[in-house]
N, C-alpha and C positions, 0 to 999 in steps of 0.2 A: 549469621553475618559473616561467615567465611565461605558460604556457598553464595551469595549475594557480590565479594570481593574477586572469587575464582570466576565469577558469571561476567565479571564488567568487560572481559576482556571479548566478549563476545557479542556485547549491546549493538553492534555493524553487522552483524551475521544472519543472512536471509538462509532460507532452506529451499531448496527447489525440488518436489516428490513430485515422480513420474508414475504413473501408472504401471504400464505395461513399458518393456524394451528400455531400457534403462540405456542411453547413448553412453561410450566410453568418457572417462573423466576426464583425459586429454584435452579429446574436440568439444564439451561443451565449457572447458575453460577456455580453450580460444574461442570459441562464440562469446563467452561472456565478456572477455578482453578486447574482442578486435567490433565487435556491434552496438554495446551499452552504451558508450559515451561516456564511459571513467577515467577517472583524472589518471588515475593511480592503478594498476594492474589490483585483481581481485585475485583470490587463492582457492579451487576451489579443490573438494575431498569428498571420497567416499565414507557417506555412514552408513549406511548398508543399501542392499540390492535395489533400493526406490528414492535414496534419499542421495544428496549431496548439500553440503556444507559451503555455504560462499561467505566467504570473509572477506567484509571489505574496509578500504585505508581510511575514508573522512566520512564525516555525515554529509555531505552533498554527495557522495558518489553511492552513500546506503539509501538516500532520498531518490535519486535519478533511476538505483536499479529498484528500486522496492517500489517505485509509480510507475513501472516499466508496463505497458499496452498488452505490447505481444508478449505470451507465455508460449512459442510454440519454437523448437527448435529440432531440424530435422523430419519433420510433417510429423511430430511428437507431440501431444501437449503435458505441457506441465502446470503446478502447481506451486505458484511462490508464496512462502510462507513466512513469518517473523521467526527469528529462534528467539525462544522461554527456557528460561533455566526446567520448568516443568516438560521439557517437550518428548516426546516420546512416539515409537515408532508408530502406537496404535490410537493418537491419538496428537490433533491438528491444533494450532496455535488459533485462536478466535479472533485475531487481528487480521484485517486486511486493508490493503491500499488500494482508494474505492476513489475512482471519478466523478468528481459530481458539477452538475451547473446550476446558476443562479440565477435564472431568465429574469430578466427587468430589471437586474439590480444598477438603482441610482447609480449614475457615473460618479458622484463623487467618492462614493463607496468602493469605487473599484480601482484604488492607490493600493496597488501590491501589498505595502504593509496594512491596510486596513482589512483587506480581505487574508493575509493568513492571517491576521486576528479573528476574522470569522471562522476559519478553518478550524485553529486553537478551542473555538467555543465551544466545539461539538466532536471533538475528536484530536489526532496531531498535525498540522501542516505539513507536508510534503512539499509539494510544489506548485505554479501553476503551468497552463501549459505554453509553449511561445506563442500564440495566437492572442492568448487573454496579455501577455507579459506585452505586446506591441499593439496593444488595442484593435488588434484586426477583428474581432468578435465581442464588439459591446456589448450587443444584443443577450445574449447568455454567458459569462465568464466561468472560464474550468479551472478546477485544480482538484488535486490530489491531498486526500486525507486519508489517515491512516484510522481506522474505526474497529470499536471492538463490535463484532457480530451477534457475541452473546446476546446484545441487548438491540431493543428495536433501533433502527435505523430513524433519524427525524426525519419530518415533511416540510420542517420549516427550521427558521431560524429566526431569532429576534434580534434585531440590532438600533441599539439605541444611539443616538448622536446629537451630545448637548441637550437642550431644552424639547425639540422637536419630540413631535409623537412616535414612538416605535414603530418601526416596519416589520411584519411579519412577512419575511422573504424564504419563498418558495426553492426547495430545496429536487432538482430532476438527480437522479441516478442513473450513470453509462450501462452498468451495470449490476445490477443486485445478486451477491453470492449469498448461497445460504451459509446456514450453519446450525448443526443438527447438534442440539446440548446435549442429546441421548447417547450419541456415539460420540460424540466432540469432536467430530469430521466436519471440514467444510465442501459444501456442495450441493447439500442436499439439505431441506429442511426434515425435521421432527417429525413433524406428519406424513414424511414418505420415508421414513427411516427404516 
């Protein structure tokens, strides 16, 4: 219980993991605060030679940062991880912000509140992309959902509205990030470990 209470302070924290040549903390913090579109400044601190802790101030800023598509800074790729109480330097979190599309989703289901319910049915809804919010691409609405990569990602979601026949909606992922249940690292599958 004490660990849970102490950990609540970091529920809005992310970890940036650089594989090689970590940039200076101050430069990365400036990058986060000037380019990520946050409403309040984030604090970036060094955990170890490969990991930065990014502490965010609000749920909205957390969702915006966690759902970032670009994970490159100064020509260096980094992995963005959600901080959890069992974080260690040798074990990544199995949670990932995953962008996905729902091709052919009927227009009545493209209400933002309904899309949020759909996202929460198989993960934790983070946000819609700007084109989906503005109804610029109703052919395949796009959203970001936090998902546990330790489990198989669903290929369909069942949508039941009223007394109508349930709809088996196809899910297309922009990028499937692997997670190895053997070494607990993101980026590859157990078969390639």
